[in-house]
LUMKOLVEX-167668 format. One record per residue (C-alpha): residue number from 1; residue in one letter; x, y, z. Coordinates in nm, 3 decimals. Each point is the difference from the previous one (the first is absolute). Layout:
REM residues N
PT;NUM;A;X;Y;Z .
...
END
This chain:
REM residues 431
PT;1;M;13.216;12.097;14.883 .
PT;2;K;-0.074;-0.126;-0.351 .
PT;3;Y;-0.337;-0.135;-0.105 .
PT;4;H;-0.103;-0.196;-0.308 .
PT;5;L;-0.363;0.009;-0.109 .
PT;6;F;-0.128;-0.233;-0.272 .
PT;7;I;-0.333;0.091;-0.158 .
PT;8;F;-0.183;-0.205;-0.264 .
PT;9;L;-0.154;0.221;-0.267 .
PT;10;L;-0.177;-0.030;-0.334 .
PT;11;I;0.156;0.235;-0.253 .
PT;12;P;-0.173;0.062;-0.335 .
PT;13;Y;0.214;-0.122;-0.287 .
PT;14;F;-0.071;-0.030;-0.367 .
PT;15;A;0.187;-0.195;-0.265 .
PT;16;F;-0.044;0.048;-0.371 .
PT;17;S;0.159;-0.255;-0.226 .
PT;18;Q;-0.037;-0.150;-0.343 .
PT;19;D;0.244;-0.278;0.097 .
PT;20;W;-0.235;-0.296;-0.025 .
PT;21;V;0.162;-0.335;-0.076 .
PT;22;Q;-0.186;-0.301;-0.131 .
PT;23;L;-0.003;-0.292;0.244 .
PT;24;G;0.091;-0.309;-0.196 .
PT;25;P;-0.108;-0.073;-0.357 .
PT;26;D;-0.345;0.049;-0.145 .
PT;27;I;-0.260;-0.242;0.137 .
PT;28;D;-0.140;-0.122;-0.331 .
PT;29;G;-0.333;-0.163;-0.070 .
PT;30;E;0.009;-0.373;-0.065 .
PT;31;A;-0.114;0.006;-0.363 .
PT;32;A;-0.132;0.214;-0.284 .
PT;33;L;-0.337;0.168;0.066 .
PT;34;D;0.024;-0.054;0.377 .
PT;35;Y;-0.041;0.374;0.071 .
PT;36;S;0.210;-0.045;0.310 .
PT;37;G;-0.019;0.307;0.221 .
PT;38;A;-0.374;0.049;-0.041 .
PT;39;A;0.012;0.038;0.377 .
PT;40;L;0.286;0.056;0.241 .
PT;41;S;0.043;0.011;0.379 .
PT;42;L;0.301;0.042;0.229 .
PT;43;S;0.050;-0.101;0.360 .
PT;44;S;0.062;0.288;0.240 .
PT;45;D;0.378;-0.039;-0.019 .
PT;46;G;-0.007;-0.040;-0.379 .
PT;47;T;0.181;-0.334;-0.001 .
PT;48;T;-0.302;-0.209;-0.102 .
PT;49;V;-0.201;0.064;-0.316 .
PT;50;A;-0.320;-0.159;-0.132 .
PT;51;I;-0.068;0.022;-0.374 .
PT;52;G;-0.321;-0.074;-0.187 .
PT;53;A;0.006;-0.135;-0.358 .
PT;54;T;-0.359;-0.012;-0.123 .
PT;55;G;0.079;-0.151;-0.341 .
PT;56;N;0.198;-0.300;0.121 .
PT;57;D;-0.132;-0.332;-0.138 .
PT;58;D;0.146;-0.254;0.245 .
PT;59;N;-0.344;-0.114;0.120 .
PT;60;G;-0.193;0.081;-0.316 .
PT;61;A;-0.009;0.291;-0.243 .
PT;62;S;0.025;0.326;0.196 .
PT;63;S;-0.045;-0.180;0.330 .
PT;64;G;0.262;0.237;0.134 .
PT;65;H;0.241;-0.044;0.287 .
PT;66;V;0.192;0.179;0.274 .
PT;67;R;0.367;-0.040;0.080 .
PT;68;V;0.165;0.119;0.321 .
PT;69;Y;0.371;0.084;0.014 .
PT;70;V;0.235;0.073;0.291 .
PT;71;W;0.320;0.205;-0.020 .
PT;72;D;0.293;-0.201;0.138 .
PT;73;G;0.253;0.283;-0.017 .
PT;74;S;0.108;-0.061;-0.357 .
PT;75;S;-0.298;-0.131;-0.197 .
PT;76;W;-0.374;-0.059;0.004 .
PT;77;I;-0.080;-0.358;0.102 .
PT;78;K;-0.345;-0.141;-0.071 .
PT;79;R;-0.175;-0.097;0.322 .
PT;80;G;-0.185;-0.327;-0.054 .
PT;81;S;-0.184;-0.108;-0.313 .
PT;82;D;-0.219;0.213;-0.222 .
PT;83;I;-0.342;0.072;0.148 .
PT;84;D;-0.213;-0.087;-0.302 .
PT;85;G;-0.352;0.113;-0.076 .
PT;86;E;-0.275;-0.256;0.045 .
PT;87;A;-0.112;-0.031;-0.363 .
PT;88;A;0.031;0.139;-0.352 .
PT;89;T;-0.095;0.368;-0.045 .
PT;90;D;0.017;0.065;0.375 .
PT;91;Q;0.272;0.264;-0.051 .
PT;92;S;0.130;-0.062;0.349 .
PT;93;G;0.244;0.264;0.118 .
PT;94;H;-0.203;0.298;-0.117 .
PT;95;S;0.062;0.138;0.349 .
PT;96;V;0.243;-0.105;0.273 .
PT;97;S;0.075;0.119;0.351 .
PT;98;L;0.268;-0.115;0.245 .
PT;99;S;-0.003;0.016;0.376 .
PT;100;S;0.265;0.220;0.159 .
PT;101;D;0.243;-0.290;0.049 .
PT;102;G;-0.069;-0.151;-0.342 .
PT;103;T;-0.118;-0.338;0.132 .
PT;104;T;-0.367;0.045;-0.094 .
PT;105;V;-0.131;0.088;-0.346 .
PT;106;A;-0.351;0.080;-0.122 .
PT;107;I;-0.072;-0.062;-0.368 .
PT;108;G;-0.287;0.142;-0.204 .
PT;109;T;-0.142;-0.210;-0.284 .
PT;110;T;-0.258;0.202;-0.191 .
PT;111;G;-0.099;-0.264;-0.255 .
PT;112;N;-0.076;-0.285;0.238 .
PT;113;D;-0.345;-0.158;-0.041 .
PT;114;G;-0.037;-0.163;0.343 .
PT;115;N;-0.313;0.201;0.079 .
PT;116;G;-0.108;0.084;-0.353 .
PT;117;T;0.169;0.110;-0.321 .
PT;118;D;0.276;0.249;0.084 .
PT;119;A;-0.123;0.035;0.357 .
PT;120;G;0.366;-0.003;0.097 .
PT;121;H;0.163;-0.108;0.322 .
PT;122;V;0.291;0.060;0.235 .
PT;123;R;0.228;-0.261;0.149 .
PT;124;V;0.238;0.057;0.292 .
PT;125;Y;0.316;-0.207;0.045 .
PT;126;D;0.250;-0.034;0.286 .
PT;127;W;0.365;-0.101;-0.032 .
PT;128;D;0.073;-0.291;0.235 .
PT;129;G;0.374;-0.006;-0.065 .
PT;130;S;-0.010;-0.228;-0.302 .
PT;131;T;-0.328;0.054;-0.186 .
PT;132;W;-0.296;0.233;-0.042 .
PT;133;I;-0.304;-0.127;0.193 .
PT;134;K;-0.347;0.135;-0.081 .
PT;135;R;-0.164;0.155;0.306 .
PT;136;G;-0.369;-0.076;0.018 .
PT;137;R;-0.238;-0.028;-0.291 .
PT;138;D;-0.016;0.216;-0.311 .
PT;139;I;-0.161;0.338;0.066 .
PT;140;D;-0.242;0.004;-0.292 .
PT;141;G;-0.163;0.300;-0.161 .
PT;142;E;-0.366;0.053;0.078 .
PT;143;A;-0.136;-0.057;-0.351 .
PT;144;A;0.085;-0.056;-0.365 .
PT;145;L;0.188;0.283;-0.171 .
PT;146;D;0.108;0.158;0.328 .
PT;147;Y;0.372;-0.035;-0.085 .
PT;148;S;0.072;-0.033;0.369 .
PT;149;G;0.370;0.017;0.073 .
PT;150;Y;0.062;0.276;-0.251 .
PT;151;S;0.167;0.172;0.294 .
PT;152;V;0.122;-0.145;0.328 .
PT;153;S;0.180;0.130;0.308 .
PT;154;L;0.128;-0.184;0.309 .
PT;155;S;0.056;0.133;0.349 .
PT;156;S;0.356;-0.010;0.133 .
PT;157;D;-0.051;-0.332;0.181 .
PT;158;G;-0.189;-0.159;-0.290 .
PT;159;N;-0.315;-0.063;0.205 .
PT;160;I;-0.224;0.263;-0.162 .
PT;161;V;-0.060;0.028;-0.374 .
PT;162;A;-0.198;0.257;-0.200 .
PT;163;I;-0.131;-0.113;-0.337 .
PT;164;G;-0.134;0.217;-0.282 .
PT;165;A;-0.272;-0.122;-0.238 .
PT;166;Y;-0.044;0.300;-0.226 .
PT;167;R;-0.284;-0.145;-0.212 .
PT;168;N;-0.220;-0.109;0.290 .
PT;169;D;-0.366;0.103;-0.026 .
PT;170;G;-0.087;0.007;0.371 .
PT;171;S;-0.116;0.363;0.008 .
PT;172;A;-0.037;0.057;-0.377 .
PT;173;N;0.128;-0.138;-0.329 .
PT;174;D;0.383;-0.002;0.009 .
PT;175;A;0.005;0.221;0.308 .
PT;176;G;0.263;-0.233;0.141 .
PT;177;H;0.081;-0.086;0.358 .
PT;178;V;0.272;-0.094;0.247 .
PT;179;R;-0.017;-0.277;0.254 .
PT;180;V;0.238;-0.032;0.294 .
PT;181;Y;0.074;-0.338;0.158 .
PT;182;E;0.177;-0.097;0.322 .
PT;183;W;0.162;-0.335;0.080 .
PT;184;D;-0.154;-0.141;0.318 .
PT;185;G;0.243;-0.290;0.031 .
PT;186;S;-0.192;-0.242;-0.217 .
PT;187;A;-0.187;0.199;-0.266 .
PT;188;W;-0.028;0.335;-0.176 .
PT;189;V;-0.289;0.192;0.157 .
PT;190;Q;-0.139;0.317;-0.158 .
PT;191;R;0.054;0.308;0.216 .
PT;192;G;-0.308;0.218;-0.021 .
PT;193;I;-0.228;0.028;-0.302 .
PT;194;D;0.096;0.063;-0.362 .
PT;195;I;0.137;0.348;-0.068 .
PT;196;D;-0.200;0.080;-0.313 .
PT;197;G;0.072;0.257;-0.267 .
PT;198;E;-0.209;0.316;-0.004 .
PT;199;A;-0.168;-0.036;-0.339 .
PT;200;A;-0.030;-0.210;-0.314 .
PT;201;D;0.318;-0.031;-0.208 .
PT;202;D;0.221;0.141;0.277 .
PT;203;Y;0.235;-0.302;-0.010 .
PT;204;S;0.062;0.035;0.372 .
PT;205;G;0.268;-0.242;0.115 .
PT;206;Y;0.208;0.041;-0.313 .
PT;207;A;0.278;0.089;0.244 .
PT;208;V;0.025;-0.071;0.372 .
PT;209;S;0.253;0.048;0.279 .
PT;210;V;-0.012;-0.082;0.373 .
PT;211;S;0.199;0.141;0.289 .
PT;212;S;0.256;-0.216;0.176 .
PT;213;D;-0.249;-0.115;0.266 .
PT;214;G;-0.286;-0.046;-0.247 .
PT;215;T;-0.234;0.247;0.171 .
PT;216;I;0.009;0.264;-0.275 .
PT;217;V;-0.075;-0.063;-0.367 .
PT;218;A;0.023;0.233;-0.300 .
PT;219;I;-0.214;-0.082;-0.304 .
PT;220;G;0.033;0.139;-0.351 .
PT;221;A;-0.304;0.049;-0.227 .
PT;222;F;0.150;0.148;-0.314 .
PT;223;R;-0.326;0.031;-0.194 .
PT;224;N;-0.196;0.191;0.263 .
PT;225;D;-0.170;0.307;-0.150 .
PT;226;S;-0.050;0.222;0.307 .
PT;227;N;0.242;0.261;-0.134 .
PT;228;G;-0.054;-0.068;-0.370 .
PT;229;D;-0.016;-0.307;-0.223 .
PT;230;D;0.268;-0.247;0.111 .
PT;231;A;0.162;0.257;0.229 .
PT;232;G;0.028;-0.283;0.250 .
PT;233;H;0.032;0.009;0.374 .
PT;234;V;0.148;-0.176;0.303 .
PT;235;R;-0.173;-0.083;0.324 .
PT;236;V;0.180;-0.094;0.321 .
PT;237;Y;-0.168;-0.211;0.267 .
PT;238;E;0.094;-0.083;0.358 .
PT;239;W;-0.107;-0.306;0.200 .
PT;240;D;-0.171;0.101;0.325 .
PT;241;G;-0.030;-0.351;0.137 .
PT;242;S;-0.328;-0.085;-0.168 .
PT;243;L;-0.036;0.218;-0.311 .
PT;244;W;0.203;0.162;-0.276 .
PT;245;V;-0.042;0.376;0.054 .
PT;246;Q;0.103;0.244;-0.271 .
PT;247;R;0.285;0.225;0.109 .
PT;248;G;-0.066;0.350;-0.129 .
PT;249;S;-0.163;0.091;-0.330 .
PT;250;D;0.058;-0.159;-0.338 .
PT;251;I;0.333;0.102;-0.152 .
PT;252;E;-0.120;0.103;-0.344 .
PT;253;G;0.193;0.001;-0.325 .
PT;254;E;0.097;0.344;-0.121 .
PT;255;A;-0.189;-0.002;-0.331 .
PT;256;A;-0.204;-0.212;-0.239 .
PT;257;G;0.200;-0.278;-0.161 .
PT;258;D;0.277;-0.004;0.263 .
PT;259;Q;-0.084;-0.354;0.115 .
PT;260;S;0.123;0.083;0.348 .
PT;261;G;0.016;-0.308;0.220 .
PT;262;S;0.146;-0.225;-0.269 .
PT;263;S;0.271;-0.064;0.259 .
PT;264;V;0.014;0.058;0.376 .
PT;265;S;0.256;-0.054;0.273 .
PT;266;L;-0.012;0.057;0.376 .
PT;267;S;0.280;0.070;0.244 .
PT;268;S;0.051;-0.261;0.270 .
PT;269;D;-0.224;0.176;0.254 .
PT;270;G;-0.262;0.097;-0.258 .
PT;271;S;0.033;0.373;0.062 .
PT;272;I;0.140;0.075;-0.347 .
PT;273;V;-0.149;-0.111;-0.332 .
PT;274;A;0.142;0.036;-0.351 .
PT;275;I;-0.239;0.003;-0.296 .
PT;276;G;0.082;-0.053;-0.365 .
PT;277;A;-0.194;0.172;-0.280 .
PT;278;P;0.178;-0.128;-0.313 .
PT;279;K;-0.230;0.170;-0.252 .
PT;280;A;0.018;0.348;0.152 .
PT;281;G;0.119;0.290;-0.213 .
PT;282;D;0.096;0.022;-0.366 .
PT;283;L;0.002;-0.329;-0.192 .
PT;284;G;0.014;-0.212;0.313 .
PT;285;R;0.278;0.189;0.172 .
PT;286;G;-0.112;-0.139;0.334 .
PT;287;H;0.059;0.118;0.353 .
PT;288;V;0.025;-0.124;0.358 .
PT;289;K;-0.136;0.174;0.307 .
PT;290;V;0.094;-0.080;0.359 .
PT;291;Y;-0.232;0.077;0.292 .
PT;292;E;0.041;-0.009;0.377 .
PT;293;W;-0.271;-0.047;0.261 .
PT;294;N;0.004;0.284;0.254 .
PT;295;G;-0.268;-0.144;0.224 .
PT;296;T;-0.298;0.152;-0.178 .
PT;297;T;0.082;0.023;-0.370 .
PT;298;W;0.240;-0.107;-0.275 .
PT;299;S;0.253;0.275;-0.082 .
PT;300;Q;0.227;-0.014;-0.303 .
PT;301;V;0.369;-0.050;0.074 .
PT;302;G;0.207;0.217;-0.234 .
PT;303;S;-0.101;0.069;-0.359 .
PT;304;N;-0.111;-0.243;-0.268 .
PT;305;L;0.265;-0.233;-0.137 .
PT;306;D;-0.049;0.037;-0.376 .
PT;307;G;0.106;-0.215;-0.292 .
PT;308;K;0.073;0.104;-0.356 .
PT;309;W;-0.221;-0.030;-0.307 .
PT;310;G;-0.122;-0.352;-0.051 .
PT;311;D;0.191;-0.145;0.299 .
PT;312;N;-0.301;-0.136;0.191 .
PT;313;F;0.197;0.105;0.307 .
PT;314;G;-0.158;-0.158;0.307 .
PT;315;T;-0.106;-0.327;-0.162 .
PT;316;S;0.176;-0.164;0.294 .
PT;317;I;0.108;0.151;0.333 .
PT;318;S;0.152;-0.117;0.326 .
PT;319;L;0.054;0.196;0.323 .
PT;320;N;0.268;-0.098;0.249 .
PT;321;K;-0.096;-0.063;0.362 .
PT;322;D;0.006;0.363;0.122 .
PT;323;G;-0.140;0.149;-0.321 .
PT;324;K;0.304;0.220;-0.064 .
PT;325;F;0.110;-0.190;-0.312 .
PT;326;I;-0.202;-0.117;-0.299 .
PT;327;S;0.078;-0.198;-0.315 .
PT;328;V;-0.213;0.080;-0.304 .
PT;329;G;-0.033;-0.198;-0.322 .
PT;330;S;-0.044;0.162;-0.343 .
PT;331;P;-0.025;-0.296;-0.240 .
PT;332;H;-0.079;0.209;-0.309 .
PT;333;F;0.314;0.214;0.029 .
PT;334;S;0.219;-0.122;-0.291 .
PT;335;K;0.141;-0.326;0.145 .
PT;336;G;-0.196;0.057;0.317 .
PT;337;L;0.122;0.159;0.320 .
PT;338;T;-0.012;-0.027;0.376 .
PT;339;E;0.085;0.316;0.190 .
PT;340;V;0.063;0.030;0.374 .
PT;341;F;-0.081;0.314;0.199 .
PT;342;Q;0.082;0.119;0.351 .
PT;343;Y;-0.204;0.256;0.191 .
PT;344;V;0.230;0.280;0.111 .
PT;345;D;-0.095;0.335;0.156 .
PT;346;G;-0.343;0.008;-0.159 .
PT;347;Y;0.103;-0.131;-0.342 .
PT;348;W;0.027;-0.334;-0.176 .
PT;349;E;0.356;-0.035;-0.132 .
PT;350;S;0.094;-0.259;-0.264 .
PT;351;I;0.284;-0.224;0.124 .
PT;352;A;-0.006;-0.286;-0.252 .
PT;353;Y;-0.081;-0.039;-0.368 .
PT;354;L;-0.016;-0.368;-0.095 .
PT;355;A;-0.068;-0.037;-0.372 .
PT;356;G;-0.109;-0.319;-0.174 .
PT;357;E;0.246;-0.224;-0.177 .
PT;358;G;-0.144;-0.013;-0.351 .
PT;359;S;-0.250;0.173;-0.226 .
PT;360;F;-0.363;-0.085;0.077 .
PT;361;D;0.093;-0.176;0.326 .
PT;362;F;-0.266;0.197;0.188 .
PT;363;S;0.227;0.016;0.302 .
PT;364;G;-0.180;0.133;0.304 .
PT;365;N;-0.311;-0.208;-0.057 .
PT;366;A;0.046;-0.095;0.366 .
PT;367;T;0.231;0.134;0.270 .
PT;368;A;0.076;-0.061;0.367 .
PT;369;I;0.222;0.171;0.257 .
PT;370;S;0.152;-0.139;0.319 .
PT;371;G;-0.088;0.133;0.343 .
PT;372;N;0.308;0.221;0.029 .
PT;373;A;-0.016;0.096;-0.371 .
PT;374;S;0.350;-0.128;-0.081 .
PT;375;I;-0.126;-0.277;-0.234 .
PT;376;V;-0.240;0.044;-0.292 .
PT;377;G;-0.146;-0.258;-0.236 .
PT;378;T;-0.138;0.069;-0.346 .
PT;379;S;-0.154;-0.230;-0.259 .
PT;380;S;-0.012;-0.006;-0.380 .
PT;381;I;-0.271;-0.239;-0.119 .
PT;382;Y;0.096;0.029;-0.367 .
PT;383;N;0.373;-0.053;0.040 .
PT;384;D;0.139;-0.259;-0.244 .
PT;385;G;0.309;-0.110;0.195 .
PT;386;N;-0.121;-0.360;0.020 .
PT;387;G;-0.238;-0.001;-0.294 .
PT;388;N;-0.262;0.229;-0.150 .
PT;389;D;-0.190;0.171;0.283 .
PT;390;A;0.147;-0.234;0.260 .
PT;391;G;0.030;0.300;0.227 .
PT;392;H;0.243;0.064;0.281 .
PT;393;V;0.056;0.172;0.334 .
PT;394;R;0.304;0.201;0.102 .
PT;395;I;0.092;0.096;0.355 .
PT;396;F;0.212;0.307;0.081 .
PT;397;K;0.173;0.112;0.318 .
PT;398;S;0.149;0.324;0.125 .
PT;399;D;0.224;0.019;0.305 .
PT;400;D;-0.046;0.377;0.004 .
PT;401;V;-0.370;0.005;0.083 .
PT;402;V;-0.044;0.079;0.367 .
PT;403;P;-0.294;0.091;0.221 .
PT;404;D;-0.094;0.363;0.055 .
PT;405;D;0.095;-0.034;0.368 .
PT;406;I;0.336;-0.152;0.087 .
PT;407;P;0.077;-0.096;0.360 .
PT;408;V;0.309;0.180;0.129 .
PT;409;T;0.188;0.030;0.327 .
PT;410;L;0.085;0.343;0.142 .
PT;411;N;0.311;-0.015;0.221 .
PT;412;I;0.044;0.308;0.219 .
PT;413;E;0.318;0.043;0.206 .
PT;414;S;-0.009;0.270;0.265 .
PT;415;E;0.208;0.145;0.282 .
PT;416;G;-0.202;0.164;0.272 .
PT;417;S;-0.259;0.224;-0.161 .
PT;418;Y;0.183;0.018;-0.335 .
PT;419;V;-0.049;-0.223;-0.304 .
PT;420;K;0.346;-0.105;-0.116 .
PT;421;S;-0.105;-0.193;-0.313 .
PT;422;A;-0.306;-0.146;-0.171 .
PT;423;T;0.014;-0.278;-0.257 .
PT;424;I;-0.285;-0.139;-0.209 .
PT;425;K;0.039;-0.332;-0.177 .
PT;426;E;-0.229;-0.253;-0.159 .
PT;427;S;-0.098;-0.291;0.222 .
PT;428;E;0.112;-0.281;-0.230 .
PT;429;S;-0.118;-0.271;0.235 .
PT;430;I;-0.358;0.120;-0.042 .
PT;431;R;-0.015;0.043;-0.379 .
END
């Protein structure tokens, strides 16, 4: 008698490819001196992109704005009208963050004066199918000169937002802080107390990232001096239902002057954190370190990812959902550069090298990667494609990037106690 046995397996598979193709044309800033691409965020599937342009003048000089685009299969189509800053010098769009499905966007506006000069604020908008509708009131900075909204990060569902105010004086002058808010159905309510920086001039909240469910937050303080002047550090906190509790020890910069924590990015579940130190090494070579939580401590994943002299490698970083891929911006590398890495057998392997378009573009000022790592966005705030320093964003895609584990079907044909044949094939219906 013949028997057929079908077994579903996960087989490790790695793809290395430099075959990245630009999706559509450049997404140019509206006008000269817009600095479009100051901030950049992708939806989980990479088909929606939000772009901040802090220098845009549509609602007053440097009021700033955000534009959201959707990929329709052949081009990037603007979704709704521009989301303009409230007033002149607001510099709206300094930070942006999209929900997983791209229908909610949080926008940081560091120069807003709603609660004092440059207190800053964050606004959250929802797409209703035809227009962007502001959700709740402005989330204002605590005091003048806080620059609240310098960094912002949304949970996957868009109902939790973490906001960095790196010049806040809550615990000491310019110690900085992060506040986390949750939408209760009618208003933004602060979750827990302020997460203050450790010491004066730490600039805590310069960078921030939350996990998909909003219960874990990573905070960069690039001027912290615990391991030397401006060595920097990152702290990770977890919500226990009533308080923000630090997870593990501080993740310190390697040496004085590294400015570690200038950028941070969490995996979807918050168990992996990537940290940029763009001033590390000779002449601002820069490096990125990735750490994983093992239940008691943060352990480095692989070796340092290092830039070259003067690159400022790690100015911007973005982890994909499982933390196995990372895009890294090096804006001071010639035209600027965004490089993509995959973690393979204990090493970070470069799989994409996306150089800027023109000299002094500063490409890599911001970067974002989709959940499955097949789509990467990179910005060039000084690109002149639509006028001097209009800026632009470019989106790239690779069909060769695949997850480390591919679902396969094992088909075993047997007769009696003997295996006649065994066939393994990829389960296309699952991928």
